[in-house]
C-alpha positions, 0 to 999 in steps of 0.5 A: 502579695503585688497584687494586694499591694498594687490594688491598695496602693490604686485605692488610696491613689484614687479616693485620695485624688477625688476628695482632695482634688474633685471635690476641694472648692478651690481647685473647682475652677481651675479645672475643664472638668473634674479628673477621670480618677477611675479612667486612669487608676483601672488602666495603671492596675490592669498594666501593673497586673500584666 
């Protein structure tokens, strides 16, 4: 159950950041580069599993 909850949480964070920040026309001028949220979520997920 913990693995499922962690996975769902990571998927929600990934979608929210990718769609809410990286695709947002208001935020894009303020970003030097898109937020690499895939790397953050995967590394956090692996850390939580250990």
